[in-house]
N, C-alpha and C positions, 0 to 999 in steps of 0.2 A: 529508173522509170519502171512503172508497173507493167505486168504482162499485157495489159490492155493498151499500153502506149501512153497512159496518162502519167504525168509527173507531179500534179498538184497535190497539195495537202500533206507533205511529209510529216509536218509537226502533228497534224491531227491524227494521221495514221500511227505515229509513234505513241500518241496519247492513248489510242485504242489498244495498242500492244500492252502498255503499262496497266491500263484499266483492266484488260482481260486477265493479265497475270495476277492482278490484285484480287479479282473475283475468285480465281481458282485458289490462291493462297489463303484467302479469308475463309473459304469453305473448308479447306483441308484442316485449318487450325480450329475454326469454330465448330466444325462437325465432329471433331474427335475421331478421326478415321481409325486410329490405333490406340488401344488402351495403354496407359503408362505402365501398368503392371497388373498382375492378378489374372484370374480366369475370366474369359468373356462372359457377359450375361447371357442367359438362355431365355427363349420365348416361353410364354405361358401357354396353357392348353387352349385358351380361347383366342390367342393372337393369330389373326388370319395370315399375316406376313411374318414368316419365321426367319427370313433373311431379306436384305434389301435386293430389289431387282438389279440385274447387271445391266451394263450399258446397251446390250443388245435389245433390251426392252424398249428402247427409243427407236422406232422404225426409221430406216434410212430415208424414207420419203418425207418424214417430218423434218429431219435435218436438212435435206435437200431443198425443201420449200423455204425454210427459215434462212439458211445460209448456203446458197448455191456454190458448188465447188469447195465446200468445206472438207477438212480432213480431221481425224481424231487427234487431239492434243494431249488430253489427260484421261486416263482410266485408272481409278484407284478404288479399292474397296477393303473393308475390314471392320472389325468390331469397334463400337463406340460405347461410351458409358450408357447403359440402359438399352442397347440395341445393336443394330448393324447398319452400316452406311456404304453407299456407292457414289462416287463422284465421277461425272462424265463431262468432258468439254471438247468442243470442236471449234476450229478456227478457219477462216477463209483469208487470213492475212497472207499476202503474197500470191494468192491465186484468183482473187476476185477484184473487180473494179471498185466495188463498195464493200470493203471487208468488214468482218465482225467476229465476235466471239459469242458462242452459245454454251451455257453451262446448265446441266441438270443434275440435281443432287437428290438421291433417294435415302430416306432414313426410316428403317423399320424399328419402331419403338416398342419394347416389350413390357408386359405387365410388371409393375414394380411391387415387389413383396417385401421391401426393406423396412417399411413402416408397420404400424399396428393394423392399419387398414390398407389392403392392396389397392393399387391404382391400376386399372385396366389399361392395356396397351392403347386402346382407342382414346381414352381420356388423357393418357400420356402424350399422344400425338396432338390432341387438341390444345393441351397446355403449351406444348412446344411451339405450335403455330401462333398462339396468342403472344408468346414471348418474342417470337421472331419478327412479326410484322409491325411496322411503325403505325402510330395513330393516324398518320396522314394517308394510309393506304385506302384504296377504294375496293368495295366488295364487287365481285363479279360472279355470275351464276354460270357454272360449267355443266357439261353433260351429266346425266344421272343425278341431277340436283345437288351436285357437289359445290360447295361455296369456296371460291378462291379470293385471294387478296392481292392486289397489284399496286405497286408504287414506283414512282420515278423520281425519288428524292436524291439519287446519287449524281454522278457526273452526267453532263449532257450526253445524249445518245444512249443512255442506259435505262433498263427497266427490270424490275424483279416481280415475281409472282410466286405465291406459295399456297398450297392447299393440303388437306389430308383426306385420306379415305381409309376406313378401318384404322389400323394402327400404323399406316404408312404416311410419312410426311414427305412432300415433294416440293422442291424449290427450283424454279426456272429463272435464269438470269441472262440478259442479253446486253451487249455493248457493240455499237456499230457506227459506221461512217456512211454518209450519203453525200456524194459529190466531194467538195473540199471542206466539209464541216461535219460535225457530229450528226448522227441520224436524228430525225425529228422525234421528240419525246412521245408524241402520240403514235407515231409509226412503231417505235420501240415497244410501247405498251401493247399495241395491237398484235405485234409479233409474239410476245410472250403469252398473250391470251390464246392465240391460235395453237401454239405449241402445247399449252396446258390442256386445251380442249381435246387435242388428239391423244395426249398421254392418258387422260381419264378414260378414254375409249378402250385403250389397250391394257390397262392395268387391272 
């Protein structure tokens, strides 16, 4: 029985655990947190973000609003091909009546000088965003006129949002439960948008 005294929905809660773990694993693998070999890439002179922000860049108030009673689950950072990445995840599984998992991934993408024509870090981030978001994503206007892209194509109760600012690519992902079923898709979407709005303000 949960701390709240409710015992309903164990299969759903189990699905959230699996989904949350999948979100974190996919990000760690796809984000390339650690290079397979060689020296890490270095930022260019015009790259605003020379490293990825650490998880402390996500205000505790943002996490508390999105996931009451959440605790840190994953904090990883390190070089990735062409930049630097930090992966942060929080979970309220086992502590909240309607549990969930929130993930924020920061990727500072550096100027690419490997080709004949250098690709600026900002353009690198824009290209990475284009490659990341599905065609079914919806555009959303964030503070400071930043354009975000949100989609709910995954499992029920999940939503993803991505945006870039300067040479920093940011991805927010949420998976949650409401009552005895997955969180409503629109609620999950709105939650990721609120988190992204607040992140833009502090980055």
